[in-house]
Each structure stands twice: as structure tokens, then as C-alpha cells.
LUMBANU-689838 format. One record per residue: residue in one letter; x, y, z negated of N, C-alpha, C in turn. Coordinates in steps of 0.02 Angstrom, whole numbers, plus 32768, in hexadecimal, padded with zeros to 4 digits. Last residue first. Layout:
N
aXYZXYZXYZ...
END
This chain:
155
r3EB21D54429E3E761D5C42793E4A1D7F42B9s3F3A1D3C42C53F151D1A42EF3ED11D2142DCd3FB11D7E427E3F891DAD42A23F5D1D8142C2d3FD21D7141D13FBD1D5342153F9E1D744246e40711DE141A140231DCD41A13FFB1DA141EAp41051D72417B40DD1DAE419740921DA94199a41431D6B40D6412A1D57412440F31D824136v41BB1DBE4086417C1DAE409341561D9940D5y424B1DA0402F42201D90406141CA1D7D4069i42891E043FA742721DCC3FBE42571DD74011a42E51E313F1842E11E333F7942B81DF23F8Fv42A51E723E9C42B31E373E9B42A81E2D3EF5g430A1EEB3E3442EA1ED53E5642D61E863E6Fr43341F7E3DE443471F263DDF42FD1F263DFAg43A4200C3DC043761FF93DD043781F9E3DE9h43DE20963D6143E7205B3D7E43A020443D90r4443213D3D7C440321333D77440720D73D88a44C5218F3D0A448A21693D4E445221543D2Dg44F1222E3CCC44D521EF3CC144B621CB3D03f44E322AD3CD0452F228A3CFA451B22523D02l447822E73C8F448D22F93CE044C922E13CE8g44A122993C18446A22883C5A446B22B33C91t44E322D63BBF450822AF3C0244D2228F3C2Da44FF23603B8E44C923503BBF44DC23113BE7d451423B63B01453D23753B264501236C3B50f457824293AA9453A24163ACD455223E43AFAg45A924873A1245B024543A3A458D24453A6Cl45F6250A39B345C324E439DF45DF24C13A18g4656253B392E46552508395A461A25073996v468125D438CE463F25A538F246522590391Bs46D52618385046CA260738A9469225D638A5a4713269637FA46DC266737EF46E826543846h47AA26C23784477226D137B9473A268D37BBd47DF26AF370147EB26E9372E47BB26F33765r47C2263736C747BE267C36A447CB26B636CEt473E25F0375A477E25EA37224791263536E4i46CE2582378946DC25C53767471625C53744q46862540382346B7253637FB46D2259437D1p45F024E4385C461525213838465D251B3814a45CE24A438E345F1249338B4461624C83898v454E24563928455F24A73922458D248138EAg4513240039CF452623FA39844543244A3976a449D23913A3E44CE23D23A3344DB23E439DCg447D232B3ABD449B23413A8544AF23813A7Bv443322BE3B264452230C3B14445623093ACFg4450222D3B81443E225E3B51444E229C3B4Bs449521A33BEA446221DE3BE7445121E63BACd44BE211D3BE244F521613BE644D521A13BEAp446A20C83C06447B20BE3BB1449C21083B9Ag43F820F83C83443920CC3C5F444420EB3C2Fd435520FA3CA4439D21283C9A43C820F83C75s430F20903D14431D20AF3CDA436020CA3CE1i429C203D3D7B42D220603D7942E8208C3D3Fe42701F713D7D42771FDC3D6142AE1FEF3D88e42321F2E3DE9422D1F233DBE422E1F503D80l41FB1F273E92421C1F573E7B42061F203E1Al42131EB63F1041E21EB23ED1420F1EE63E9Bi423B1ED93FA242601ED93F6A42191EE03F3Bg424A1E95404742261EA64014424B1EAF3FD1n42A51E4C4097425D1E8540C7423D1EA74089a43301E19409542F71E12408842C81E5340AFg43A71E0240CA43741DF040F6432C1DEC40DCl440B1E31408044051DE5406F43CD1DC94091k44211EAE409D445C1E8E40BB444A1E4140B2a43A11EE0407643A71EDB40B643F51EAF40C7a43BB1EF63FE043911EC8400D439C1EA4404Be44241F4A3FEC44421F103FCD440E1EDF3FFCa43BF1FB7401944121FAB403B441E1F6C403Bk43651FC53FAF435F1FBA3FF943A01F9C4018l43B91FE43F6243AA1FBA3F4F438A1FA23F98r43E420793F8B442720343F7E43FE1FF23F77a437320B03F80437F20B73FCF43C0205F3FC1i434D20A03EF8432920823F2C433E207C3F6Fv43AE20F23ECE43B720BA3EB3438320923EECv43A621743F0543DD21533F1343D421063F02d431C218F3EC64321218B3F144364215E3F42a434A21A33E4B4333215B3E57431F21633EAFk439522113E5C43D121D93E464393219F3E51g431822763E80436F22693EB3438F22103EA0a42EE226B3DF142CB22593E3E42F3224E3E71a4354229E3DAE432522663D8F4325225A3DD5t43DF23023E0B438E22FA3DD9436E22BC3DBEw444E22F23E4D443B23103DFE4405230F3DE1v44B622B23E9F447C22A73E99446022C03E51w452C22603EE3453522A63EBC44E722C43EB1s455321CE3E90453E21F83EBA4537222C3EA7d458C21603E3545BF21883E75459C21B13EBCs44FD211D3E16454421303E05455321413E54s448A20E83E1C448921303E3F44D821513E3Cs447B203A3E4A4472207D3E12449320BC3E46a44231F9E3E47444A1FCE3E754454200C3E2Bd44071EEC3E7044131F143E34443C1F6B3E50i439A1E653E7B43BA1E8C3E9C43D01EBE3E67l437F1DA83E9D437F1DF03E6343B41E1E3E7Ba43531D893F3343921D813F03437C1D9E3ED3i42E31D2D3F6D43291D323F8D43611D313F5Ck424E1CF33F7142841CFA3F4C42BF1D0A3F67a41D11CEA3FF942031CC03FCA42331CFC3FAEy41131CFC3FFC415F1D1D400941901CDF3FDAp406F1D19403340A61CF1402940E41D164034r401E1DA13FF6402A1D80403B40631D544019r40281E093F943FDF1DC83F9B3FFD1DA53FDBv40A51E2E3F34408F1E2B3F8240481DEC3F6Fp40AB1E7F3E9140AC1E3E3EBF40821E483EEBe40C91F333E8B408D1EF43E7540B21EB33EA4l411B1F7D3ECF410B1F893E8E40EF1F523E76y419A1F623F5F41421F563F44414C1F5E3EF7v41D91FB43FE941D01FA23FA841991F953F86t421A1F6F407541DD1F74404141E01F814003v428E1F7E40FF42851F5E40B6424D1F834099d42A31FB4417142821F79416842701F634133g431A200D414B42E6201C415342AC1FE94166p43941FB7413943681FC3410043221FE94116s438B1F3241B243851F7441B543591F944163l43BE1E93419243891EBF419343AF1F0D4189a44101DED419E44061E29419143CB1E6D41B9p43BD1D46418F43E81D7741A043D91DC041A8r43AA1D2140E343A41D19412343BF1D45414Ca43E71CB0404E43E31CED407243C91CF940C5d43751C543FF043AC1C4F402643AE1C944046g437F1C823F4443681C583F7743941C5C3FA8l43BA1CC93EF243841C913ECC43811C723EFCl44501D123ED944181CEE3EFD44031CC63EE8l445B1DC13EA144611D723E7044281D483EA9h44CF1E593EBD44671E263EC244861DE33E9Ds44DF1F063EB044E81EBB3EAB44A21E9B3EB2s451A1FAA3EBC44E61F6E3ECA44FB1F3B3ECAt45921FF03EAB4545201D3E9A45131FDA3EA8a46301FC13E5945FA1FB13E8945B01FCF3E76c46971FC63E26467320013E1B463520033E52a46E91F5A3E4946C41F523DFE469B1F8F3E01t47201F693EC146DF1F3E3EC646C41F323E7Bl477D1FDE3E9747481FF43EBC47081FCE3EBCl47D41F7B3E5547A61FB43E2A47651FCE3E52s480B1F393EB147DB1F193E7147A81F563E55a483A1F993EF848041F723F2847ED1F603EEBg489F1FB63EB048791FF63EC448341FC33ED1c48F71F3D3E9948DB1F683E4E489B1F9B3E79l49251F3A3F0F48E71EFC3F0C48CA1F1F3EC5a49701FAC3F2C49391FAE3F4E49111F743F37l49CF1F7C3EC249AE1FC83EBA49721FB83EDCv4A161F263EF649E61F113EBA49C71F463EA6r4A401F4A3F704A181F1F3F6D49F61F153F2Aw4A961FAB3F2D4A571FC83F5D4A211F933F60s4AED1F4A3F0B4AD81F6F3EC74A871F903EF6k4B2A1F0F3F724B041EE23F434ACC1F043F0An4B731F893F934B2B1F723FC34B131F383F8Da4BDF1F923F384B951FC93F404B681FB43F6Df4C131F233F324BF81F2E3EF44BCA1F693F1Bg4C561F323FB64C201EF93FB64BF51F093F6Em4C9D1FA83FA14C671FAA3FD94C271F633FCDd4CFA1F7B3F4B4CD81F9E3F404C941FAC3F6Bd4D421F183F944D221EE83F654CDD1F293F46a4D811F5B3FF04D4E1F3240094D251F293FCEm4DE01FA33FB74DAB1FB23FBF4D701FA03FCB
END
């Protein structure tokens, strides 16, 4: 009986480790450091830039995020989720800005339809199909997390 309990205990540990690995593999944001991280900020302190900043800045990391695992259905809502996740990732690295490079639909987005008639001697049938993976597909975003130097107020 003691051997059975030891096996069960090891099985639960293996199951927990696999579960943790799967959760990590499904991360909705990530980064690749380019420079030194700074102390963390609030995501509300991060500004998104569509063009390069005219003040001095330092590149901190390449950041990626997706809208996967969110309950948002519209393209605009998915873009908002991507921006929020990019800001959260940048804030963890101490970046106060993001040079946004791209927000795009994932490769899993698309719409399709099909008809398949079948006629036999005694009867006929028609099969219809419709696919709207765009409703369930994720949007993805990429940018550069940056630290923008504060404006010189001495003027």
C-alpha cells in the first residue's frame, strides 16, 4: 500500500509539472532583451508611439503579445487587448514607451463556405458548411519597448 501512495504522489507531481509547462507555453506576451531592464512601472505609465520619438530614448526589448485566451470578439477589441498586453509587458521591463511595429491577424483567421451535393438513385442530399475562424482567431502585436528620457524642463 505504501508503494501505491508513493507512485500516486509522483504521478501528481508529474501532472502538475506538465500543467505548469502547458500554461507557460500558452503565454500571451513575451520579450527579448536588447538592453538593460529598468525598475518596473505601471502599464498606465507606458505610451504607445506610432513613429520614432524625437527625444533621446534607449531600446530595452522586443516585445510580442496576442489576444489569445481573451473573450473579445471584435477586431478592435482584440487590438485593444494586444495593446494592453504590450503595455503590461513593457511596464514589467521598466519601459515607459513602445514603438509599435505591427498589429495583425493571426494565420488562423479566415472565412470559408462550401457545398457538397450528393445524388443517389433513390434520393439526393446537400451538405452545407461554413467556417468563420476569424471570429475565434487571435490578433498579434509587436513592438520595441523603450525608455524615453524626460523632457528638459529647464528652458
